[in-house]
N, C-alpha and C positions, 0 to 999 in steps of 0.2 A: 214108808212104802208110797203115800200119796207123792212124794218129790220122784220116785222112782217111775211113779205111774206118768207124771208130768213130763219128764224126760223122754221116756219110750214114746209117747203119744206124739211128740214133737217130730219123732222119726216117721209116725205112722205109716207112720212109721209104721201085713207081713211085708217088711222091705225085703222082698225076694224078687228074683226076677220073673215076675209072673206077669200075666198077660195085664193091663190096665185098660179097663172099658170106659167110652166116655160118650159122653149124652150130646144130642145136639145135631146141628147140619153136617154137611160134607164139607165146610169150610169151618169144622171146628178145629181147635188148637190140636197139635201132637202132642203123644206122651212125652214126661219129663222124668227124667231118671237121674237122681243125686248119688253119684259114685264113693260120696265121703262125710259122715255126717259125726261131729264131735263136739263135745261141750261137757257141761255139769250140770245136776239137778239142780243145783241153786244159782246158776249163772245163765249162760247162754248158748243155743247151741249154733254151730255154722255147718253151712250146708256147701261141698265144693262139688264141681263135678258135675253139674247141672247142666249139661249140653249149651244150649243158646242163650240161658240164662246167667252162667256163670256161677256165682257166690251168692249165696243167703244167710241171712243170721234170724233169730228169734228168740225170744226169752223163754227158757224151759219150762220155767213156773206157771206159763200160761197155755201149756199144751196138753194137760191132762186130757179134756174133750175135745180139743182141737186149738187152732192158733193162725198166725198171721207171719207167713216167710217174707221179709223185705228183702229184695234183690237188690245187688249191686255189682256193677262191672258191665258186661256184655249188653243188658238190657236192667232196665231200672223197671220198679212198680213192685206188688206185692200180690201174694197168691194165699188166700184165706179158707181154711178148711175145718170140719167136724171130725172127729174121730171115735172109735170105742176102743179102749186097751183091753186087750188080756194077757196073761203070763202063763206059759208052760213050765216056769221054774228055772232051772238053769239053761234047760233047750241047747241051743246051739251056742251058749256062751262058754267061757273057760270058767273053772273052778273059783268059787267067790262072787260070780258076777249071776244076776238074773237077767232070763231074756224078757221082753217085754214086746209084743204085736199089737201095731195100731192098724185099722182098716177104717176108711170111711169116704169121704166125698168133697171134694172142692166145692164152696160156695160163694166165692167171690175172687175175680182176679184181676188187676189191671196193669199186668205185663204184656198181654196179647199172645202169651205162648202156652197155656195151661188153660183148658176149656172148663167151666163153669157144670159141675155135674160129674166132671172126671174122677174115676177111682183113685183115693191115697191109700197106699200100703207101706209098711215098713216092719222091719224087725231090728229092735236094740239089745243092746247088752248095758247094764248099769252095774258097776261095780260096787263092794261094799264101801268106797269113798266117795261115791257119785259121779265117777267119770261114765260118760255115755259115749257109745261108738255103734257102730251097724254091726250087725252079726256078719262073721266073715262071709264072702264070697257071696253078699246080697248088696241090693240099691234100695234107696229112699224111692218109691214111684208115685207122681202124680200128674 
């Protein structure tokens, strides 16, 4: 159960197409949405389709209450966030999987693309074997 929550927190992960609020001044960074998040509860998560940030990765085990995504490709750097994870049970996931919803706040960013204080949200499915994916038709927003 803890491994499942860790993985979903990474998705911070409701990763729905909801509005993302940002703190700070008018010069704050724009919202970032990742269209694909995959991985395992015992390994790492890969974040893809993240706009100007490109691709990122994070160890799943460190994400139960937050974590750091390291960006590679279009823009380097990292984004750190804290989250709270809840589960509605199967939710929007297929049979045999459990949905975990994560909401939180960005606490640090060195990419220059994500505003500190920005909202983080994501919805993830964790299969019985520990595979992690986003709930269909959702994104990981930060």
